[in-house]
C-alpha positions in Angstrom: 92.3 58.9 13.9 96.0 58.3 12.9 98.6 56.8 15.2 100.4 60.1 15.2 97.4 61.9 16.6 97.1 59.9 19.8 98.0 61.7 23.0 100.1 59.1 24.8 100.8 61.5 27.7 97.2 61.7 28.8 96.3 59.9 32.0 94.0 56.9 31.2 92.1 54.1 32.8 92.6 50.9 30.9 91.2 47.4 30.8 92.8 44.0 30.0 90.5 41.6 28.2 91.7 38.6 26.2 90.1 38.8 22.8 88.7 35.3 23.3 86.9 36.4 26.5 84.6 38.8 24.6 81.0 37.6 24.1 78.5 39.1 21.7 75.3 37.9 20.0 77.3 37.2 16.8 80.4 35.5 18.1 80.7 31.7 17.9 81.8 30.3 21.2 84.8 32.6 21.6 85.5 36.3 21.1 86.1 37.4 17.5 87.9 40.3 15.8 84.6 42.1 15.0 83.7 42.0 18.8 86.3 44.6 19.5 84.3 47.7 18.2 81.3 46.7 20.4 83.7 46.3 23.4 85.1 49.7 22.5 81.6 51.2 22.8 81.3 49.9 26.3 84.7 51.3 27.1 83.8 54.7 25.7 80.7 54.7 27.8 82.8 54.2 30.9 85.5 56.6 29.8 88.1 53.8 29.5 90.9 55.0 27.3 93.0 51.9 26.7 92.2 48.3 25.8 95.0 45.8 26.3 94.8 42.4 24.6 96.8 39.2 25.1 98.7 37.9 22.0 96.3 36.9 19.2 98.9 35.0 17.0 98.2 31.6 15.6 98.9 28.9 18.2 97.1 26.1 16.3 95.2 23.9 18.8 97.1 25.3 21.8 95.1 27.7 24.0 98.1 29.5 25.5 98.7 32.7 23.5 102.4 32.6 24.4 103.0 29.4 22.3 102.6 30.9 18.9 103.6 29.0 15.8 104.2 32.4 14.2 105.1 35.9 15.4 103.2 37.4 12.5 100.2 35.2 11.6 96.9 35.8 13.4 94.8 33.0 14.9 91.9 32.0 12.7 89.9 31.0 15.7 89.1 34.7 16.1 87.6 35.0 12.6 84.0 35.8 12.2 83.3 33.4 9.4 79.9 34.9 8.5 81.7 38.2 7.6 84.2 36.6 5.2 83.2 37.8 1.6 83.0 34.2 0.3 80.6 33.2 3.2 78.3 36.3 3.4 74.7 35.5 2.7 75.3 31.8 2.2 72.5 29.9 4.0 74.5 26.7 4.0 77.4 28.1 5.8 75.2 30.0 8.2 73.5 26.7 9.1 76.9 25.3 10.1 77.7 28.3 12.2 74.3 28.2 13.9 75.0 24.6 14.8 78.4 25.6 16.3 76.7 28.5 18.2 74.2 26.0 19.8 77.1 23.8 20.8 79.4 26.4 22.2 77.7 29.7 23.1 76.2 28.6 26.4 79.5 27.4 27.9 81.0 29.4 30.7 84.6 28.8 29.3 85.4 28.0 25.7 86.7 24.6 24.5 89.6 26.1 22.5 90.7 23.1 20.5 87.1 22.0 19.6 86.2 25.5 18.4 89.4 25.8 16.4 89.0 22.5 14.6 85.3 23.2 13.9 86.1 26.6 12.5 89.0 25.3 10.4 86.9 22.6 8.9 84.3 25.1 7.9 86.9 27.4 6.4 88.3 24.5 4.3 84.8 23.9 3.0 84.4 27.6 2.1 87.8 27.6 0.4 87.0 24.5 -1.6 83.6 25.9 -2.7 85.2 29.1 -3.8 88.5 27.8 -5.0 88.4 29.1 -8.5 87.8 32.7 -7.5 90.4 32.6 -4.7 93.1 31.1 -6.9 92.4 33.7 -9.5 92.9 36.5 -7.0 96.4 35.0 -6.3 97.5 35.0 -9.9 98.8 38.1 -11.6 100.1 41.3 -10.0 96.6 42.9 -9.7 94.8 40.1 -7.8 93.7 40.8 -4.3 95.7 37.9 -2.7 98.7 38.7 -4.9 98.9 42.2 -3.6 98.4 41.0 0.0 101.2 38.4 -0.4 103.6 41.0 -1.7 102.8 43.3 1.2 103.2 40.4 3.7 106.2 38.3 2.6 106.3 36.4 5.8 103.1 34.5 4.8 104.9 32.4 2.2 107.1 30.9 4.9 104.2 30.5 7.3 102.1 28.7 4.6 104.8 26.2 3.8 105.5 25.6 7.5 101.8 25.1 8.3 101.3 22.7 5.4 104.3 20.6 6.4 103.3 20.6 10.1 99.8 19.4 9.1 101.2 16.7 6.9 103.4 15.5 9.8 100.4 15.2 12.2 101.2 18.6 13.8 104.5 17.3 15.2 107.2 19.8 16.1 109.5 20.5 13.1 112.4 18.9 15.1 110.5 15.6 14.8 109.8 15.8 11.1 111.3 13.0 9.0 112.5 15.5 6.4 112.3 19.3 5.5 113.7 20.2 8.9 116.5 22.3 7.5 115.4 24.3 4.5 117.0 27.5 3.3 114.7 30.5 2.8 115.2 30.2 -1.0 114.0 26.5 -0.9 111.0 27.5 1.3 110.0 30.2 -1.2 110.5 27.8 -4.1 108.3 25.3 -2.4 105.6 27.9 -1.8 105.5 28.6 -5.5 105.4 24.9 -6.5 102.3 24.5 -8.7 101.5 21.1 -7.2 101.4 22.6 -3.7 100.1 26.1 -4.5 96.5 25.4 -3.7 97.2 24.1 -0.2 99.5 27.0 0.5 97.0 29.6 -0.7 94.4 28.2 1.8 96.6 29.5 4.6 97.2 32.8 2.8 93.5 33.3 2.2 92.7 32.7 5.9 95.5 35.1 7.0 94.2 37.8 4.6 90.7 37.4 6.1 92.1 37.7 9.6 94.1 40.8 8.7 91.0 42.4 7.1 88.8 41.9 10.1 91.4 42.8 12.7 92.5 45.9 10.8 88.9 47.1 10.6 88.2 46.4 14.3 91.4 48.1 15.3 90.6 51.2 13.3 87.1 51.4 14.9 88.8 51.3 18.4 91.4 54.0 17.4 88.7 56.2 15.9 87.1 56.4 19.3 90.4 57.8 20.7 91.0 54.5 22.6 94.5 53.0 22.6 94.6 49.4 21.6 97.6 47.8 23.2 98.9 44.5 21.8 101.2 42.0 23.5 104.6 41.2 21.9 106.3 38.4 23.8 110.0 38.7 23.5 110.5 35.0 23.3 109.5 32.8 20.4 108.2 29.2 20.6 110.8 26.7 19.4 108.1 24.9 17.5 107.3 27.9 15.3 107.6 29.0 11.7 110.0 31.7 12.8 112.6 29.4 14.4 112.2 26.9 11.6 112.8 29.6 9.0 115.3 31.9 10.7 117.4 29.4 12.5 120.4 31.7 12.6 118.6 34.1 14.9 118.1 31.6 17.6 120.2 29.5 20.0 118.5 26.2 20.5 121.1 24.7 22.8 119.7 26.7 25.8 116.3 27.2 27.2 115.0 30.5 28.5 113.3 30.9 31.9 113.5 32.6 35.2 115.6 32.1 38.3 114.2 30.6 41.6 112.0 32.8 43.7 109.6 32.5 46.6 106.9 31.2 44.2 109.1 28.9 42.1 111.9 27.4 44.2 113.1 25.5 41.2 112.9 28.5 38.9 110.9 28.5 35.7 112.0 26.7 32.5 109.9 28.0 29.6 111.4 25.9 26.9 112.0 28.9 24.5 115.3 29.2 22.7 117.5 32.3 23.2 118.2 34.9 20.6 121.5 35.2 18.8 121.7 38.9 19.3 125.0 39.3 17.5 123.5 37.8 14.4 120.3 39.9 14.7 122.5 43.0 15.1 124.4 42.2 11.9 121.1 42.1 10.1 120.0 45.4 11.6 117.4 43.6 13.8 115.2 43.1 10.8 113.2 40.3 12.4 112.1 42.6 15.2 111.5 45.6 13.0 109.3 43.4 10.8 107.3 42.3 13.9 106.7 45.9 14.9 105.7 46.8 11.3 103.1 44.1 11.3 101.9 44.9 14.8 101.5 48.6 13.9 98.7 47.6 11.5 96.5 47.0 14.5 97.9 48.5 17.7 98.7 52.0 19.0 100.8 50.6 21.9 102.5 47.3 22.7 103.4 45.4 25.8 106.9 44.0 25.8 106.6 40.7 27.7 109.6 40.0 29.8 111.6 43.1 28.9 114.4 41.9 31.1 115.3 39.5 28.3 116.6 42.4 26.3 119.1 43.1 29.0 119.9 39.5 30.1 118.1 36.2 30.1 118.1 33.3 32.5 119.2 30.3 30.5 119.3 26.6 31.3 120.9 23.7 29.4 118.5 21.4 27.5 119.5 18.6 29.8 117.7 20.1 32.7 113.9 20.5 33.3 114.5 22.6 36.4 116.1 26.0 35.9 117.7 26.2 39.3 121.1 25.4 37.6 120.7 28.2 35.1 122.7 31.3 34.6 122.3 34.8 33.2 123.4 35.5 29.7 125.3 37.6 29.1 127.4 37.3 32.2 131.1 38.0 32.9 132.3 34.5 33.9 134.7 33.7 36.8 137.7 32.2 35.1 139.8 29.3 36.5 142.8 31.5 36.7 140.9 33.9 39.0 140.2 31.0 41.3 143.9 29.9 41.1 144.9 33.4 41.9 143.2 33.2 45.3 145.0 30.0 46.1 142.6 27.3 44.9 144.1 24.2 43.3 142.3 21.8 41.0 140.9 19.7 43.9 139.5 22.7 45.5 137.9 24.0 42.3 136.4 20.5 41.8 135.1 20.6 45.3 133.1 23.8 44.8 131.9 23.1 41.2 130.9 19.4 41.4 128.5 17.9 43.9 130.4 15.6 46.4 128.1 13.0 48.0 129.1 11.2 51.2 128.4 7.4 51.2 126.4 7.9 54.5 123.8 10.1 52.8 123.0 7.7 49.9 119.6 6.1 50.8 119.7 3.3 48.2 122.7 1.1 47.4 121.6 0.8 43.8 122.4 4.5 43.3 126.1 4.0 43.5 126.5 1.9 40.3 123.7 3.8 38.5 124.8 7.4 39.1 128.2 7.7 40.8 131.9 7.3 40.5 133.9 7.0 43.7 136.7 9.4 44.5 139.7 7.1 45.1 139.2 5.2 48.3 137.3 8.0 50.0 133.7 7.7 51.1 132.8 10.5 48.6 131.2 10.2 45.2 130.9 12.3 42.1 128.2 12.0 39.4 129.1 10.0 36.3 130.1 12.1 33.3 127.1 10.6 31.5 124.7 12.6 33.7 124.5 16.1 32.3 121.2 17.2 34.0 118.1 16.1 35.7 116.7 14.6 32.5 119.4 12.0 32.6 118.5 11.3 36.3 114.9 10.7 35.2 116.1 8.0 32.7 117.8 5.9 35.4 116.2 2.7 36.4 115.7 3.7 40.0 112.7 4.4 42.3 111.2 7.9 42.3 112.5 8.5 45.8 116.1 7.7 44.7 115.7 10.1 41.7 114.4 12.8 44.0 117.6 12.3 46.2 119.8 12.5 43.2 118.2 15.7 41.9 118.6 17.4 45.2 122.3 16.2 45.3 122.8 17.4 41.7 122.0 20.9 42.8 124.3 20.9 45.8 127.1 23.0 44.5 128.6 26.5 44.8 129.9 27.2 41.3 128.7 25.9 37.9 131.3 25.2 35.2 129.2 25.8 32.1 132.2 25.8 29.8 135.7 24.5 30.4 137.4 26.9 32.8 134.4 29.3 33.0 132.2 29.4 36.1 129.1 31.2 37.3 127.7 31.1 40.9 124.8 28.7 41.6 121.7 30.8 42.4 121.5 29.5 46.0 125.2 28.9 46.4 125.2 30.0 50.1 123.0 26.9 50.9 125.5 24.5 49.4 127.8 22.0 51.2 130.8 23.6 49.5 130.1 27.1 50.6 129.5 26.0 54.2 133.0 24.4 54.2 134.8 27.5 53.2 136.8 29.6 55.7 135.6 33.1 56.5 138.5 34.4 54.5 137.6 32.3 51.5 134.0 33.4 51.7 135.1 37.0 51.8 137.3 36.6 48.8 134.6 34.8 46.8 131.9 37.4 47.7 134.2 40.1 46.5 134.9 38.3 43.3 131.2 37.6 42.7 130.2 41.2 43.4 132.9 42.4 40.9 131.6 40.1 38.2 128.0 41.1 38.8 128.9 44.8 38.6 130.8 44.2 35.3 127.9 42.1 34.0 125.4 44.9 34.8 127.4 47.3 32.7 127.1 44.8 29.8 123.3 44.4 30.4 122.8 48.2 30.4 124.7 48.7 27.2 123.0 45.8 25.4 119.5 46.5 26.6 119.7 50.2 25.8 121.0 49.4 22.3 118.2 46.9 21.4 115.4 48.9 23.0 116.6 52.1 21.3 116.3 50.3 17.9 112.7 49.2 18.7 111.8 52.6 20.0 112.9 54.3 16.8 111.4 51.6 14.5 107.8 52.3 15.4 105.5 55.1 16.5 103.6 52.7 18.8 104.1 53.4 22.5 106.1 50.6 24.2 105.1 49.4 27.7 107.4 47.0 29.5 106.6 44.1 31.7 109.6 44.5 34.0 108.7 41.9 36.7 111.1 39.6 38.5 114.7 40.1 39.7 115.1 43.5 38.1 118.7 44.8 37.8 119.2 48.5 38.6 120.1 49.3 35.0 116.6 48.4 33.7 114.6 51.3 35.2 117.3 53.7 34.2 117.1 52.6 30.6 113.3 52.5 30.5 113.1 56.0 31.9 115.7 57.4 29.5 113.8 55.9 26.5 110.4 56.9 27.9 109.2 53.3 28.0 106.5 52.7 30.6 107.3 50.1 33.3 104.7 47.9 35.1 103.8 48.2 38.8 101.7 45.3 40.2 100.4 46.7 43.5 100.6 43.4 45.4 104.2 42.9 44.4 105.5 46.5 44.5 106.8 46.5 48.0 110.0 47.1 50.0 110.9 43.5 50.3 114.1 44.0 52.3 112.3 45.8 55.2 110.4 44.4 58.1 106.7 43.7 57.2 107.7 44.3 53.6 105.6 47.5 53.3 103.8 48.5 50.1 105.2 51.4 48.2 102.9 54.4 48.5 100.7 54.8 45.4 101.7 58.5 45.2 105.3 57.4 44.8 104.7 55.4 41.7 106.6 56.7 38.6 104.4 58.7 36.3 106.0 56.7 33.4 104.4 53.5 34.5 101.3 51.3 34.4 99.7 50.5 37.7 97.6 47.3 38.0 96.3 45.1 40.8 96.6 41.9 38.9 98.0 40.3 35.7 96.8 37.3 33.6 99.2 34.9 35.4 97.9 35.6 38.9 94.6 35.6 40.9 92.0 38.3 40.3 91.9 41.1 42.9 88.8 39.4 44.4 90.5 35.9 44.8 93.7 37.6 46.1 91.8 39.5 48.7 89.8 36.5 50.0 92.5 33.9 49.9 96.0 35.4 49.7 96.2 38.9 51.0 97.2 40.1 54.5 93.9 42.1 54.7 94.8 44.1 57.7 98.1 45.3 56.3 96.7 46.1 52.9 93.6 47.9 54.4 96.0 50.0 56.6 98.2 50.8 53.5 95.1 52.2 51.7 93.8 54.0 54.8 90.6 52.0 54.6 90.4 49.9 57.8 86.7 49.1 57.3 87.2 46.9 54.2 85.1 43.7 54.6 86.8 40.3 54.7 84.5 39.0 52.0 84.9 40.9 48.7 81.9 42.8 47.5 81.2 45.8 45.2 81.9 48.2 48.0 85.3 46.7 48.7 86.0 46.6 44.9 85.2 50.3 44.6 87.3 51.3 47.6 90.4 49.4 46.4 90.1 50.3 42.8 89.5 54.0 43.5 92.7 54.2 45.5 94.6 52.4 42.8 93.1 54.7 40.2 94.6 57.6 42.2 98.1 56.3 41.8 100.7 58.5 40.2 101.0 56.1 37.2 100.0 57.5 33.8 97.9 54.4 33.0 95.9 52.5 35.6 94.9 49.2 34.0 92.5 46.6 35.4 91.6 43.1 34.3 88.0 43.0 33.0 87.1 40.6 35.9 88.2 43.2 38.4 86.1 45.9 36.9 83.0 43.6 36.7 83.3 43.1 40.5 82.1 46.7 40.8 78.6 45.2 40.3 77.1 42.3 42.2 75.5 41.0 39.0 78.8 39.5 37.6 80.3 37.6 40.5 81.1 33.9 39.8 80.2 31.6 42.7 83.9 30.7 43.1 86.5 33.4 42.5 89.0 30.8 41.2 86.7 30.4 38.2 87.5 33.9 37.1 91.2 33.4 36.6 92.7 33.5 33.2 95.8 31.3 33.9 97.4 29.3 36.6 101.1 29.0 35.9 102.7 25.6 36.1 99.5 23.8 35.1 98.4 22.4 31.8 94.7 21.9 31.4 91.5 23.0 29.5 90.8 25.7 32.1 93.8 28.0 31.4 93.4 30.8 28.8 89.7 30.1 28.3 88.0 32.8 30.4 84.8 34.2 29.0 82.7 37.2 30.0 79.7 36.1 32.2 77.3 37.8 29.7 77.4 39.5 26.3 79.0 43.0 26.0 75.5 44.5 25.3 74.1 43.0 28.5 77.0 44.2 30.6 76.8 47.7 29.0 73.2 48.0 30.3 74.4 47.7 33.9 74.3 51.4 34.6 75.6 51.0 38.2 78.7 49.3 36.7 79.2 51.9 34.0 78.9 54.7 36.6 81.4 53.1 38.9 83.9 52.7 36.0 83.4 56.3 35.1 84.2 57.3 38.6 87.5 55.4 38.4 88.3 57.4 35.2 87.7 60.7 36.9 90.0 60.1 39.9 92.8 62.7 40.1 96.3 61.5 41.0 97.5 61.7 44.6 100.2 64.3 45.2 103.6 62.8 45.9 104.7 63.3 49.4 108.1 64.5 48.3 106.4 67.2 46.1 104.1 68.3 49.0 106.9 68.6 51.5 
């Protein structure tokens, strides 16, 4: 089946399963590309019409799929080494693989780095043993690798970057003693250097093998009429081949993230650089078009992670770890003249834009000399010019309690002067000392000014987001699905609807937050052009949410199912999932864990063990979820398969507005 033959308008049930979570008799410790066709057979049996993956790009030894070292290269950890042409039928290699299987296959979660390094070592051995043939295929225009390199020009940059990164003990390119700033011409010249060619071709050979296996697996999924949906994160890891190679496309002075909310009072600082959209536009967005072209080799649809970033992005200076002092970019700034026009002099402007700390509040006398400058003879202090952010506070020779006080004081402001004479409101400005000191008239003037700038900024966001997403929409036949969570401006759903891009509706968060009791939005009122889901990879499973987080009485009332048990079981799972499957959304997509809960056979003793990721934590648990059994064993659970088929057969509830 070709991409053009897929009916994207058909209502479908879907499943989210990280590729690494799949388990078959042939996989070694982690899901592999050839496991996908077997998983597709299970999905076909249950009438599941969409499989959604997390990113499968090369992240090196990092388990998080969102910290890729390349937006194009696939991760070799997902290779089935026994299927590589150079390894097929070789008893010696199979012995090594059998040893790895004994070491890793019985584990409930996979040790990502150990498997990665073990597989890489075996791949290097296979390459060394077959070097002559592999090198020959890369010489001359007719060789297999030669043709593949020509078709995938990004691989030369990736190979050079990877070799250099390995030679510098896997340090970030920003820490390399040399070769930090090479032009593309120099990178390509280095790739063709005869003395280095062999090492570069190792990475090319591995990528060609990944491409061959993933392409074959993706074709098998598509041939069953199942949509394979990839995940294309908007943001690129700073320590990546892409940022190293295409520096002009990125702004490394700022760090992307998210503003504060009820879950993250300090906001989120992801550490990713921002795009230089003006430069990308001048180059006809070639970087993004190339990404889509490569993705189309495998996927029929793609998830745009953090689509809000195409409209505006929350940015923080590199001097801060917290993102609370961030700002939206682009944003129409408040100019000094506008403040002067409402009667504010320099002292007043300084009062609202710089934290003023009374002597009486300082808990430690050592803080004065370390961090502050006094304002004349007043009992008021300003931070020293040398302190640009909370990272500078961390460097001070002071107790942790004093640093905590300073960080809190650092945030106590109303306006942020991010460039000389240009201001933006602090996210929680109404909680600041400066705001509280304003008269009612001053507050009214400022609120009017802020509202005007927000309205003007939203026009910019809508124009920019529509322009970029239109380019992406026209550049590929794949169906785009947007992850539009967070503080969503009104312009975002307008643009997504106009461009026929599906939005995301996470049931637990899709509520009328400004009303009493924050009621859930009725499932029949979900937009048809959307994806409905009970959970995403960064939150608890439906089971864990129900047992530890949910207001069970309110949610049961919302569903019209007051008899739901307090302890999750297959009956509760079926009731909840059947209601969600009846939502008006075109696609109803469930994490594989949530589907497995339809059968008592697959429950972990602790629901927390079934999570994919816990944001804000860094450990060996995150991103290493595995199925509790092989796909073949799970497929034999007829009760589970029948329950999934029921979900797929549910008709949408009629919108109340349409029925009235």
